[in-house]
N, C-alpha and C positions, 0 to 999 in steps of 0.2 A: 649750595647746601641742599643735601637729603632731609625730610624729616619724615620718619619712619612713627607708622602712629598703630597701635594692636587693636586691631576692633572684636577676635576673638581669640579666646587663648587656650578653648575646651578642646577635649578631646570627642569623640563622637557624642557622649551628651551633655548640654548645656546645663549650668547650675546655676542658681540662683547670684554669685558671684560672675562666672564666664560664661559667654557665648562661643556659639562652635567658631571655626575656622575663621581669621579674615584679617590679612594686613596690610595696611595702604602706604605705598614710598610715595611722597611726592617729590617731583627735579623738576628744575624749572617748569613750565606749563604743562608734565605729565604728569598725571596718578596712574601707578600701576598698582592694582587691586591683586595680590595674591589668592586666593579661595575665595569663595562666594558665599561662610556657610549661613544658615537659615539666621535670619535678624538683622545681618549685616548691613542693610540698610537703614534699618533704627540706629543701628551702634553709630554709622556714619553722621544722623542728624544729630544723636547725644554727644559728637563729639565735637560738633557744630563744624563739619566739611558737608559741603556742600555736594550734591551724589553725579553734578557734571563734573568734576572735579576729575572723572575718572575715566580716563583717556586708552586705557589698557586693562582684562583683565587675564588671568594665569592661573590655570586651572589646575590644579596637582594631578588630581584622578577625580575618578569619578563617583565618589561614596556621597551616599547624601550628605553628610557632615562639613563636608569642602564643598557641594552648589546648590543644596536647596533654599539659595538664598537667591540664585540666578533671577529664576522670575519675577519676584518682587522686585529686583532691583533694572531690570531689565524694565517692565512695564509702570515702571515711575519716572524713569528716563526717557521714556519715550512721552511720557504724559506731559513731560516738562519741556518740551522741544529741542531735548539735545544734537547741539549742531555738532556738524561732525561725524567724524564714522568711527563708530566702538571695533577698536581691537580683540579678540579673543580668542584666546592659545591654549591648547592643553595635548593631551598626549592621544593616540589613535583613536578614534570615535568622535571624538568631540565636535568634528564636522556638523557627522548625522546626529549626535544627542540633542544639538542649539537645532538642526533642523525638525526632530520632532516637536520639540520644546514649543518652536511659533508654530506649527500644525496644532495643539493644544490652547493655547492662549494670545496666537493674533497680532503678534512682538508686532507694534511700526515701526521699526530702529533700524538706521543705515550699520550694517555688520561687517569687521571682515574676521571672516573665523577661519585658522588656519592650525594643521594636526602637527603636532610639532614631535621631532623623534631624539636629534641630538644635536650640539653645537647652536653655530650663534644664528639666530634669526632675526633678529630685526635692529636696524640698528637709525639710530634719528642725532636729532642735535643733541639732545639730553642724556640720553641712556641708550646703552646696546644690551639685548637680552639675550642669552645663550641656558640651555637647559641639557642633560644629561639623565638618562632614566635609573630610578631607584632599585630598590627591590621591596616589592610587595605584592599583595594576590591578586591585582590586576594592575595593569598600565598605569607606571604612577609615574610622575618627572620632580625632579630638584631643580631649580631657577636660581642664575645670577644673573645681578645687576649691573651694569658697571657707567662709571660715565668718566666724560674724559677728560684729561685734563684739562684746567683753563690759569687767565693770567690774573688777578690782584694787581689794580691800580697802585703802585710806592706813593702814595698823596704829598707824602713830605718832601720827595723828590722832584714832584713835578710844581709844587708851589715855590720851591726854590728856583724853579725855572721860569715860573710866571704864568704857566699854562693853565688855561681854568676849564671845568668840563663841556664836554661839548665831542664835534666829528671827530677831533685829534687823537683825545682820549679814545675812542672806539676802534680805531682804526690801529692805537697800539696793544689794544685789549685785545684784537684781533690776531695779533703777532707781526702787523705790518708798521714799518718804521715812517717816520714821518718828517716833513720839517718846519721847524721853527724859530720865527727868531735867529734865522739866518746859519740853522747849524741844523746837525739830521740826529732826531730823538729816535733809538733804538730803544725794541720790545723790553732787551736785555737789561740796558737799565731804569726804563721809568716803569717797569710790575714784576712783579713776582710770582714764581709758576707756584700752581696751584695741585698738587697729583689730584689725580680721580678718584673715586670711592669705589667698592665695591660689597655689595649687599649678596646674601646668598638665602635661600630658604630653603630650607629641607622637612618635610614634612611626612608623614606615613613611607616610613621605611625599615627595613634591617639595616643591621650596620655591612654596609657594601665599598666597594674602591670607587665607585662613581661619587659617592657623597664625600668624600678624600678629596679627590681629583676637581668639582665643581668649589670646593670652598676654599681652593689653595689662594694663600693672602687675603684672602677677604677680612675689610672692616668692621664688619657686621654679619656673622653668622647666626642666622637665625633657625632653630630645628626644634622639632620635637621630641621631648622628652617623658614620653607614655607613662612609662615604669620606673622602679629603683629599681636595683641590683638583683635584690632579693629575689623581685621577679621574673627574673631576665627568662628563663624558661615560656612567660606567658607570652615576653616582648619576643622572642623568639619564635611562638608560635601565632600570632599574628603578624608579627613582620613591622616591628616596632625599633624604635628605638628604645636604652635605659638609659636615667642622668647620664651616666657612667660614660657610656658608647657616645655620647654627643659631647662628653668632653673628649674621649678620645680622637673622634673626627675633628675636631677645632686645634688641638694640639699636635697634632698629626699634620695637619693644612699649613700650621702657621696662620692663624687667626688671631687678631689685635683683640674682638672681645665677641663673647659668646651669648646672645639670650636664648633661655628654652622655653618651650609654650608645648600645646597638644596636651596639658596636664589629662591625666583620668581622675575618674569622678572620685576615685578612691583616695585623693591628697588633697585637701580641702586647704590644709596646710602642706605647701609646695617647698616647706624652708630647707627640709630632709633632703630633696633633690636636688635640691641647689648645693647645699654641702657635701654630699655625694659628689656633686660634678667639681666641685672647687676643690677638692683631695687631688684631680690630676687637673685640671687646668683653672689656675686664679681667675681671669678676668670673666667671671660668671656670674649671671641674674637671671630670676625667673620673670618672664612674662606677667602684668598684669594688665585686665583690657582697660584700656583707653590711656597706657603707656604711650608717652612718646620721647624718642629716641630723635637728635640731630645729630648730620656728620657734614 
């Protein structure tokens, strides 16, 4: 199961109700933080999420509203005697920027930092991560997080066989047949195949083919919607999406669910943006800080 927590849903400037950009996806033992706007660590504490749950940080681009929370979060992790290596990914220049940050703040933390361009860049037990460049005024990436298919135990069938929880069930869940009471029990009869999930994060981009390509068949698309269609000229000027354009990406990409975020402070009520998107793509909602989604 995936748990998605919105830590910040504002655009460039925070408001009383909205922090700057940050979305945490938890999958198994992995915690993938998309962007780290100012105040992200405080948002995590309010949400009741331990800072040490973060195992990966994926930076979309190096504008302040997406990275000003990094020094504070990293310093707090170092003070908490963070175990393991924190993995940070971002567009070209990320390694250089992190090195400068360490020179400034002297952060005592084990990091693995990688500049990312395109395609799959990390594959683990719980998640696979990929990226594509987006259209912004500095290098900017969109990210896709995918989980592998898994097997859920058919407990009713196993009870009929007399099998109890233990190592045999573990083997079945790993797609291995087992011998039990003189017969072979196969994963096909004892488990139910659960498809993997795909979550896509698009922030700070004009409308582009890569956004559609990255979002293809996503279970959840988290997309910026900084402006309304009435301000499409301004959206084009600053390389951002309108709510309608975000909906168009979702529709073309065959997305199951769209959540809009990164709202300009012009829209204290985001209802009109959601309504605009819903005219084109029905399964849409507006994010709020601390909103959680389980997939």
